[in-house]
Residue frames as qw, qx, qy, qz and C-alpha x, y, z in Angstrom:
[[0.390, 0.413, -0.676, 0.470, -61.25, -74.57, -42.27],
 [0.681, -0.517, -0.515, 0.053, -61.87, -76.31, -38.94],
 [0.260, -0.917, 0.150, -0.263, -61.24, -74.17, -35.89],
 [0.852, -0.438, 0.213, 0.191, -58.73, -76.77, -34.70],
 [0.770, 0.272, 0.181, 0.548, -56.39, -75.91, -37.57],
 [0.089, 0.956, 0.049, 0.274, -56.15, -72.20, -36.82],
 [0.597, 0.071, -0.319, 0.733, -52.91, -70.57, -35.78],
 [0.306, -0.899, -0.306, -0.072, -53.44, -68.13, -32.91],
 [0.420, 0.411, -0.281, 0.759, -51.14, -65.20, -32.20],
 [0.480, -0.753, -0.394, 0.218, -51.00, -63.88, -28.64],
 [0.314, 0.609, -0.095, 0.722, -49.92, -60.25, -28.51],
 [0.343, -0.630, 0.337, -0.610, -48.88, -59.55, -24.93],
 [0.727, -0.028, -0.680, 0.091, -47.60, -62.28, -22.64],
 [0.201, -0.407, 0.502, -0.736, -48.43, -60.84, -19.24],
 [0.374, -0.026, 0.808, -0.455, -50.78, -62.59, -16.83],
 [0.707, 0.413, 0.294, -0.493, -53.73, -62.79, -19.23],
 [0.605, 0.618, -0.416, -0.282, -51.82, -63.40, -22.46],
 [0.079, 0.437, -0.889, 0.112, -49.51, -65.94, -20.87],
 [0.490, 0.048, 0.763, -0.420, -52.37, -67.87, -19.28],
 [0.735, 0.503, 0.125, -0.437, -54.35, -67.90, -22.54],
 [0.401, 0.617, -0.649, -0.193, -51.27, -68.98, -24.50],
 [0.124, -0.243, 0.943, -0.192, -50.83, -72.03, -22.27],
 [0.588, 0.254, 0.596, -0.485, -54.54, -72.85, -22.28],
 [0.683, 0.596, -0.080, -0.414, -54.86, -72.63, -26.06],
 [0.288, 0.555, -0.774, -0.099, -51.64, -74.51, -26.72],
 [0.277, -0.116, 0.910, -0.285, -52.72, -77.32, -24.39],
 [0.662, 0.409, 0.410, -0.475, -56.00, -77.45, -26.34],
 [0.731, 0.188, 0.570, 0.325, -53.99, -78.28, -29.46],
 [0.380, 0.917, 0.124, -0.008, -53.71, -74.93, -31.19],
 [0.666, 0.209, -0.008, 0.716, -50.54, -73.65, -32.82],
 [0.248, -0.932, -0.211, 0.158, -49.77, -70.57, -30.72],
 [0.560, 0.429, -0.065, 0.706, -47.38, -67.79, -31.71],
 [0.409, -0.743, -0.288, 0.446, -46.24, -65.54, -28.88],
 [0.391, 0.749, 0.105, 0.524, -45.74, -62.04, -30.21],
 [0.572, -0.738, -0.094, 0.345, -43.03, -60.46, -28.05],
 [0.186, 0.943, -0.275, -0.014, -40.36, -57.82, -28.40],
 [0.773, 0.364, -0.427, 0.296, -36.87, -59.00, -29.15],
 [0.196, 0.456, -0.599, 0.628, -34.78, -59.75, -26.09],
 [0.642, -0.341, 0.298, -0.619, -37.65, -60.92, -23.86],
 [0.081, 0.215, -0.972, 0.053, -36.97, -64.39, -22.49],
 [0.740, -0.073, -0.052, -0.667, -40.08, -66.56, -22.94],
 [0.379, 0.237, -0.895, 0.011, -38.47, -69.91, -22.06],
 [0.183, 0.047, 0.806, -0.561, -40.53, -70.40, -18.91],
 [0.603, 0.339, 0.188, -0.697, -43.80, -69.69, -20.72],
 [0.594, 0.391, -0.598, -0.370, -42.80, -71.91, -23.64],
 [0.131, 0.177, -0.949, 0.228, -42.03, -74.69, -21.19],
 [0.373, 0.213, 0.666, -0.610, -45.53, -74.47, -19.75],
 [0.610, 0.449, -0.049, -0.651, -47.23, -74.15, -23.12],
 [0.792, 0.028, 0.604, 0.081, -45.49, -77.09, -24.76],
 [0.472, -0.104, 0.601, 0.637, -44.34, -77.84, -28.31],
 [0.301, 0.674, 0.596, 0.317, -47.22, -76.17, -30.18],
 [0.100, -0.973, -0.117, 0.170, -46.13, -72.72, -28.93],
 [0.683, 0.202, 0.089, 0.697, -43.39, -70.67, -30.59],
 [0.210, -0.750, -0.138, 0.612, -42.01, -67.14, -30.23],
 [0.463, 0.499, 0.369, 0.633, -41.96, -64.43, -32.86],
 [0.062, -0.018, -0.100, 0.993, -42.04, -60.65, -33.05],
 [0.374, 0.442, 0.532, -0.618, -45.53, -59.16, -32.59],
 [0.495, 0.547, -0.243, -0.630, -45.78, -58.38, -36.32],
 [0.249, 0.304, -0.891, -0.228, -44.37, -61.78, -37.28],
 [0.175, 0.165, 0.911, -0.334, -46.78, -63.61, -35.00],
 [0.465, 0.517, 0.314, -0.646, -49.76, -61.69, -36.40],
 [0.413, 0.512, -0.517, -0.548, -48.66, -62.30, -39.99],
 [0.184, 0.181, -0.962, -0.090, -48.46, -66.06, -39.40],
 [0.145, 0.279, 0.851, -0.420, -51.85, -66.30, -37.67],
 [0.145, -0.428, -0.582, -0.676, -55.45, -65.92, -38.75],
 [0.500, -0.773, -0.371, -0.123, -56.64, -65.29, -35.18],
 [0.369, 0.381, -0.358, 0.768, -54.84, -62.56, -33.24],
 [0.524, -0.698, -0.479, 0.094, -55.50, -62.19, -29.51],
 [0.153, 0.650, -0.216, 0.712, -54.75, -58.76, -28.06],
 [0.707, -0.575, -0.384, 0.149, -53.80, -59.12, -24.40],
 [0.415, 0.276, -0.188, 0.846, -52.07, -55.78, -23.83],
 [0.064, -0.381, -0.485, 0.785, -52.91, -52.96, -21.38],
 [0.295, 0.717, 0.627, -0.074, -56.23, -51.39, -22.30],
 [0.079, 0.907, -0.004, -0.413, -54.81, -47.97, -23.03],
 [0.154, -0.539, 0.662, 0.497, -52.32, -49.50, -25.49],
 [0.674, 0.270, 0.686, -0.049, -54.73, -51.66, -27.49],
 [0.573, 0.798, 0.148, -0.109, -55.12, -49.53, -30.62],
 [0.056, 0.846, -0.510, -0.144, -51.44, -48.58, -30.76],
 [0.475, -0.313, 0.819, 0.072, -50.38, -52.22, -30.35],
 [0.691, 0.410, 0.593, -0.054, -52.82, -53.46, -32.99],
 [0.485, 0.866, 0.006, -0.119, -51.98, -50.86, -35.61],
 [0.100, -0.761, 0.623, 0.150, -48.28, -51.67, -35.20],
 [0.724, -0.088, 0.684, -0.007, -48.85, -55.29, -36.28],
 [0.064, -0.209, 0.713, 0.666, -48.99, -54.60, -40.00],
 [0.477, -0.012, -0.493, -0.728, -51.65, -55.85, -42.41],
 [0.258, 0.034, 0.854, -0.450, -54.58, -57.40, -40.53],
 [0.576, 0.172, -0.232, -0.765, -57.22, -57.48, -43.26],
 [0.772, 0.014, -0.538, -0.338, -59.44, -60.53, -42.90],
 [0.393, 0.103, -0.808, 0.426, -57.91, -61.64, -39.62],
 [0.566, -0.677, -0.433, -0.188, -60.02, -62.24, -36.52],
 [0.199, 0.435, -0.454, 0.752, -58.82, -59.82, -33.82],
 [0.600, -0.552, -0.579, 0.014, -59.85, -60.95, -30.34],
 [0.013, 0.618, -0.254, 0.744, -59.89, -57.99, -27.95],
 [0.631, -0.386, -0.633, 0.230, -59.44, -59.05, -24.33],
 [0.308, 0.114, -0.290, 0.899, -58.67, -55.52, -23.10],
 [0.218, -0.799, -0.560, 0.019, -60.62, -53.12, -20.90],
 [0.215, 0.597, -0.069, 0.770, -60.35, -49.32, -20.54],
 [0.628, -0.647, -0.415, 0.120, -59.86, -48.92, -16.81],
 [0.143, 0.631, -0.336, 0.684, -58.65, -46.04, -14.65],
 [0.563, -0.329, -0.671, 0.352, -58.36, -46.01, -10.86],
 [0.130, -0.504, 0.150, -0.841, -59.96, -43.61, -8.37],
 [0.424, -0.243, 0.652, -0.580, -60.35, -45.34, -5.01],
 [0.679, 0.213, 0.687, -0.148, -61.48, -48.26, -7.13],
 [0.366, 0.099, 0.682, 0.626, -61.78, -49.12, -10.83],
 [0.328, 0.647, 0.194, -0.660, -63.45, -46.61, -13.15],
 [0.673, 0.473, 0.508, 0.256, -64.53, -47.18, -16.73],
 [0.111, -0.671, 0.234, 0.694, -62.40, -44.97, -19.00],
 [0.678, 0.450, 0.563, 0.144, -63.98, -45.71, -22.36],
 [0.293, -0.122, 0.375, 0.871, -62.57, -44.08, -25.50],
 [0.326, 0.299, -0.042, -0.896, -64.64, -41.78, -27.68],
 [0.420, 0.061, -0.750, -0.506, -65.84, -44.74, -29.76],
 [0.750, -0.345, -0.027, -0.563, -67.58, -46.16, -26.67],
 [0.921, -0.307, 0.240, 0.014, -65.40, -49.22, -26.09],
 [0.306, -0.575, 0.653, 0.387, -61.89, -50.47, -26.78],
 [0.548, 0.210, 0.778, 0.225, -63.36, -52.97, -29.23],
 [0.393, 0.849, 0.352, -0.042, -65.15, -50.22, -31.15],
 [0.067, -0.887, 0.333, 0.313, -61.95, -48.17, -31.22],
 [0.449, -0.280, 0.775, 0.345, -60.11, -51.16, -32.66],
 [0.528, 0.516, 0.665, 0.118, -62.80, -51.70, -35.27],
 [0.237, 0.952, 0.085, -0.172, -62.51, -48.06, -36.31],
 [0.172, -0.770, 0.536, 0.300, -58.71, -48.27, -36.53],
 [0.222, -0.209, 0.909, 0.286, -58.76, -51.65, -38.33],
 [0.623, 0.298, 0.085, -0.718, -61.72, -51.44, -40.74],
 [0.668, 0.330, -0.581, -0.327, -60.66, -54.53, -42.71],
 [0.132, 0.182, -0.923, 0.312, -60.16, -56.76, -39.66],
 [0.611, -0.409, -0.564, -0.376, -62.86, -58.85, -37.95],
 [0.016, -0.395, 0.576, -0.716, -62.92, -57.53, -34.39],
 [0.687, -0.402, -0.582, -0.171, -64.34, -59.75, -31.63],
 [0.267, -0.598, 0.462, -0.597, -64.65, -58.90, -27.93],
 [0.905, -0.191, -0.361, -0.120, -64.01, -61.96, -25.73],
 [0.771, -0.105, -0.420, 0.467, -62.13, -63.31, -22.68],
 [0.181, 0.504, -0.117, 0.837, -62.52, -59.90, -21.02],
 [0.506, -0.613, -0.087, -0.601, -64.77, -60.19, -17.96],
 [0.873, -0.486, -0.024, 0.036, -62.65, -62.20, -15.50],
 [0.227, -0.844, 0.475, 0.099, -59.10, -62.34, -14.22],
 [0.386, 0.564, -0.717, -0.135, -56.07, -64.26, -15.40],
 [0.373, -0.207, 0.855, -0.294, -56.76, -67.03, -12.91],
 [0.720, 0.362, 0.482, -0.344, -59.74, -68.07, -15.06],
 [0.559, 0.686, -0.381, -0.266, -57.83, -67.71, -18.30],
 [0.070, 0.473, -0.874, 0.083, -55.49, -70.32, -16.85],
 [0.041, -0.153, -0.976, 0.147, -58.21, -72.52, -15.33],
 [0.343, -0.222, -0.272, -0.871, -61.85, -71.86, -16.36],
 [0.432, -0.308, -0.848, -0.009, -63.39, -74.32, -13.91],
 [0.343, -0.299, 0.283, -0.845, -66.19, -73.28, -11.53],
 [0.325, 0.040, 0.872, -0.364, -68.48, -75.43, -9.36],
 [0.600, 0.502, 0.415, -0.464, -71.36, -74.81, -11.80],
 [0.765, 0.493, 0.324, 0.258, -69.34, -75.52, -14.94],
 [0.584, 0.057, 0.116, 0.802, -66.70, -73.60, -16.85],
 [0.054, -0.569, -0.163, 0.804, -66.55, -69.81, -16.70],
 [0.502, 0.758, 0.416, -0.028, -68.56, -67.91, -19.31],
 [0.339, -0.201, 0.336, 0.855, -66.73, -66.20, -22.18],
 [0.366, 0.769, 0.382, -0.357, -69.08, -63.53, -23.50],
 [0.459, -0.008, 0.549, 0.698, -68.45, -62.91, -27.20],
 [0.302, 0.811, 0.287, -0.410, -69.49, -59.80, -29.15],
 [0.288, -0.231, 0.551, 0.749, -68.85, -58.96, -32.81],
 [0.532, 0.513, 0.006, -0.673, -70.61, -57.63, -35.87],
 [0.445, 0.391, -0.741, -0.317, -69.19, -60.64, -37.75],
 [0.870, -0.210, 0.158, -0.418, -71.37, -63.66, -36.92],
 [0.909, 0.253, -0.309, 0.116, -68.89, -66.13, -38.44],
 [0.310, 0.512, -0.551, 0.581, -66.06, -64.67, -36.34],
 [0.553, -0.427, 0.371, -0.612, -68.21, -64.94, -33.22],
 [0.976, -0.023, -0.028, -0.216, -68.84, -68.61, -34.00],
 [0.725, 0.413, -0.441, 0.330, -65.14, -69.25, -34.59],
 [0.008, 0.511, -0.558, 0.654, -64.10, -67.65, -31.29],
 [0.769, -0.288, 0.226, -0.523, -66.87, -69.58, -29.53],
 [0.966, 0.140, -0.217, -0.012, -65.52, -72.85, -30.96],
 [0.478, 0.481, -0.523, 0.517, -61.98, -71.96, -29.88],
 [0.326, -0.482, 0.447, -0.680, -63.17, -71.04, -26.37],
 [0.905, -0.166, 0.077, -0.385, -65.18, -74.24, -26.02],
 [0.874, 0.270, -0.364, 0.176, -62.29, -76.43, -27.18],
 [0.311, 0.453, -0.534, 0.643, -60.09, -74.74, -24.57],
 [0.366, -0.282, -0.806, 0.371, -62.56, -75.55, -21.79],
 [0.113, 0.133, 0.252, -0.952, -64.57, -72.32, -21.52],
 [0.265, 0.574, 0.768, -0.103, -68.33, -71.82, -21.89],
 [0.133, 0.081, 0.318, 0.935, -68.97, -69.45, -24.82],
 [0.156, 0.683, 0.610, -0.371, -71.93, -67.07, -24.64],
 [0.278, 0.367, 0.442, 0.769, -72.87, -65.20, -27.82],
 [0.066, -0.634, -0.450, 0.625, -73.93, -61.69, -26.78],
 [0.422, 0.810, 0.407, -0.015, -74.48, -60.30, -30.25],
 [0.506, 0.771, 0.043, 0.384, -73.10, -57.25, -32.07],
 [0.583, 0.172, -0.297, 0.736, -69.95, -55.32, -31.28],
 [0.203, -0.647, 0.019, -0.735, -71.92, -52.48, -29.70],
 [0.810, -0.537, -0.156, -0.180, -72.41, -54.82, -26.74],
 [0.709, 0.163, -0.370, 0.578, -68.65, -54.80, -26.15],
 [0.064, -0.551, 0.224, -0.802, -69.26, -51.57, -24.22],
 [0.771, -0.469, -0.016, -0.430, -71.47, -53.54, -21.82],
 [0.934, -0.055, -0.261, 0.238, -68.82, -56.23, -21.43],
 [0.433, 0.391, -0.331, 0.742, -66.18, -53.62, -20.61],
 [0.411, -0.551, 0.166, -0.707, -68.51, -52.18, -17.95],
 [0.933, -0.286, -0.145, -0.163, -69.05, -55.71, -16.63],
 [0.770, 0.195, -0.353, 0.494, -65.28, -56.14, -16.44],
 [0.044, 0.509, -0.323, 0.797, -64.95, -52.96, -14.37],
 [0.725, -0.456, 0.040, -0.514, -67.64, -54.29, -12.04],
 [0.951, -0.070, -0.266, 0.141, -65.71, -57.57, -11.74],
 [0.500, 0.365, -0.376, 0.689, -62.51, -55.65, -10.90],
 [0.323, -0.551, 0.209, -0.740, -64.40, -53.68, -8.26],
 [0.889, -0.341, -0.054, -0.301, -65.80, -56.82, -6.65],
 [0.899, 0.101, -0.289, 0.313, -62.44, -58.60, -6.80],
 [0.429, 0.310, -0.327, 0.782, -60.51, -55.69, -5.23],
 [0.132, -0.246, 0.340, -0.898, -62.21, -53.00, -3.15],
 [0.732, -0.229, -0.209, -0.606, -65.37, -55.12, -2.97],
 [0.393, -0.471, 0.721, -0.323, -63.46, -57.83, -1.14],
 [0.933, 0.135, 0.092, -0.322, -64.73, -60.80, -3.15],
 [0.537, -0.423, 0.669, 0.293, -61.29, -61.85, -4.36],
 [0.274, 0.502, -0.563, -0.597, -60.19, -62.98, -7.79],
 [0.047, -0.021, 0.991, 0.122, -61.67, -66.50, -7.69],
 [0.400, 0.539, 0.598, -0.438, -65.22, -65.29, -8.33],
 [0.058, -0.070, 0.598, 0.797, -66.70, -64.87, -11.80],
 [0.566, 0.262, 0.130, -0.771, -69.99, -64.07, -13.50],
 [0.089, 0.014, 0.959, 0.271, -72.00, -66.99, -14.93],
 [0.551, 0.013, -0.200, -0.810, -75.29, -67.03, -16.81],
 [0.131, 0.038, 0.969, -0.204, -77.57, -69.68, -15.28],
 [0.467, -0.133, -0.462, -0.742, -80.87, -70.81, -16.79],
 [0.463, -0.069, 0.677, -0.567, -83.72, -71.99, -14.58],
 [0.783, 0.287, 0.424, -0.353, -85.42, -75.15, -15.72]]
């Protein structure tokens, strides 16, 4: 199956999920917004266009083969396990375990990362860490003076990494394969560093990390 034919569920339509929903829909993907009943998504649907539809979280996940988790970091496992049967589906974890103590602090679960916790809770799913090291402004618009923002991608499933890389590239991002899921812990630490720089570090939210090769 070509990556362009995949249906993508977005679980969580806050700043990150909403921005990704619009970006992926504009790239031509069928996007299902997984939201609780009673939440008005008309404004987001208007921005995303005709390839985006609304469903319950479980309904959106059931209809998709790629499920993007864009919920608060401390709710990732609970939100994912409430979606029903996810065997064989690619679960894209955009979340980060962050606490606050005069600045952001990594609050990793016992498994070492949110992605590892998800993999433990969903042993039949194909967990991928991606879209996690920058703010929602870049999910909406990945452009930087040196080229599109990097999306670092970690997973123990090489085929799933390649699929998420293809989706990211089609949506205008620069995918960077960073290897196995154990490296998700490094990406979550990188995200905390980005939050520090963007907030108490005074750099603002329009800065992002980019891998640059000399020569």
